[in-house]
Residue, then its C-alpha position, 0 to 999 in steps of 0.5 A: x499499500x502507499x502508507x506502507x505495511x506498519x501503517x496499514x497493519x496499525x490501522x486495521x488494527x485499529x479498525x477492525x474490518x472497516x480496515x478493509x472496507x474503507x480502503x481506498x481501492x475498497x471505496x473506489x469499487x463501491x463508489x464504481x456500482x452505487x451511484x448518486x441519487x439526483x433527489x438525494x443533496x450530498x453533503x461530505x463534511x470534511x474535520x480539518x484537526x491540527x495538533x497545535x503543537x510545536x513540531x520538535x515536542x514529542x509529548x504535545x498531542x502525541x497519539x492525535x499527531x501519530x494519527x494525522x502522519x499515518x491518515x493524512x492531513x489535513x483531516x479528522x485523524x482518521x479520514x483525510x480531507x482529500x478523502x471525505x471530498x473525493x465524490x464529486x456530486x457532492x456538497x464539500x465543507x470543512x470544519x477546522x479546530x485546533x490545539x486542546x479544541x478536538x472537535x474536528x477529530x473524527x468521532x467529535x464532529x458529530x456531537x458538536x454542536x458548532x458543526x450543526x449549527x453550520x450544517x443545519x441549513x443543509x438537513x431537510x426531511x420531507x418526511x411528516x412528523x408522525x409521533x406513535x408513542x409518547x417518546x420523541x423520535x431524536x431528531x437526528x441519526x448517527x451511524 
C-alpha cells in the first residue's frame, strides 16, 4: 500500500473490518458500483484538525499527531480531507479546530453544536412528523 506495512497494520488493528472496507481501492469499487441519487443533496463534511503543537515537542498530543501522520493531514485524525471530498457530486464543507479543541476530530464531529449549526441549512426532510409513541423520535441518527 501507499502507506507502508506498519501504518496499514496499525490502521487495521484500530479499524477492524472497516480497515479493509474503507480503503481507497475498496471505496473506489463501491463508488463505481453505486451512483448518486438525483433526488438527494449529498454533503461530505471534512474535519480539519490541527494538533497545534511545536513540531519538536514529542509530548504535545502525541496520539493525535501520530494519527494525523498515518491518515493524512489535513484531516480529522482518521480520514483525510481529500478522501472525504473525493466525490464530485457532494457539497464539500469543512470544519476546523486545533489544540485542546478537538471538535474537528473524527468522533467529536457528530457531537458538536458548532458543526450542527454550520450544516443545519443542508439538512432537509420531506418526512411528516408522525409521533406514534410517548417517546419523541430523535432529530438525527448517527451511524
